[in-house]
C-alpha positions as CSV (number, residue, x, y, z in Angstrom):
1,M,-5.5,1.3,-13.0
2,L,-2.2,2.3,-11.3
3,E,-4.1,2.3,-7.9
4,T,-5.3,-1.2,-8.5
5,R,-1.8,-2.3,-9.4
6,L,-0.2,-0.7,-6.3
7,I,-2.9,-2.2,-4.0
8,T,-2.2,-5.6,-5.5
9,Q,1.6,-5.3,-5.1
10,Y,1.2,-4.0,-1.6
11,L,-1.0,-7.0,-0.7
12,T,1.7,-9.3,-2.0
13,A,4.3,-7.4,0.0
14,L,2.2,-7.9,3.2
15,R,1.7,-11.6,2.6
16,T,5.3,-12.2,2.0
17,D,6.4,-10.0,4.9
18,D,8.5,-7.8,2.5
19,S,8.8,-4.6,4.6
20,L,11.2,-3.0,2.1
21,G,8.6,-3.6,-0.6
22,Q,5.9,-2.2,1.6
23,A,7.9,1.0,2.3
24,R,8.7,1.4,-1.4
25,L,5.1,1.1,-2.3
26,L,4.0,3.6,0.4
27,A,6.4,6.1,-0.9
28,V,5.1,5.6,-4.4
29,A,1.6,6.0,-3.2
30,A,2.5,9.1,-1.2
31,D,3.8,10.6,-4.4
32,Y,0.7,9.6,-6.3
33,D,-1.4,11.1,-3.6
34,H,0.6,14.3,-3.8
35,H,-0.3,14.7,-7.5
36,N,-3.7,13.2,-7.6
37,G,-5.2,13.5,-4.0
38,S,-6.5,9.9,-4.2
39,G,-6.1,8.8,-0.6
40,L,-4.1,5.8,-1.7
41,V,-1.7,5.9,1.3
42,E,-4.7,5.7,3.6
43,Q,-6.1,2.7,1.6
44,L,-2.7,0.9,2.0
45,E,-2.4,1.7,5.7
46,A,-5.8,0.3,6.3
47,L,-4.9,-2.9,4.5
48,S,-1.9,-3.2,6.7
49,L,-3.9,-2.7,9.8
50,N,-6.5,-5.3,8.8
51,G,-3.8,-7.7,8.0
52,Q,-2.3,-7.3,11.6
53,E,-5.7,-7.9,13.2
54,A,-6.1,-11.1,11.2
55,A,-2.8,-12.5,12.3
């Protein structure tokens, strides 16, 4: 549930070019990964790369 919410918020930050929001969400994801080992940071970074390729 938290992962889905963070991904949705990260996509919104990407669409609105909110670099501060992106950095904040990556930091939250890194903390989440540290405690849960979910690979969320890698998922967010992949979304960011895919967005850059589409632009």
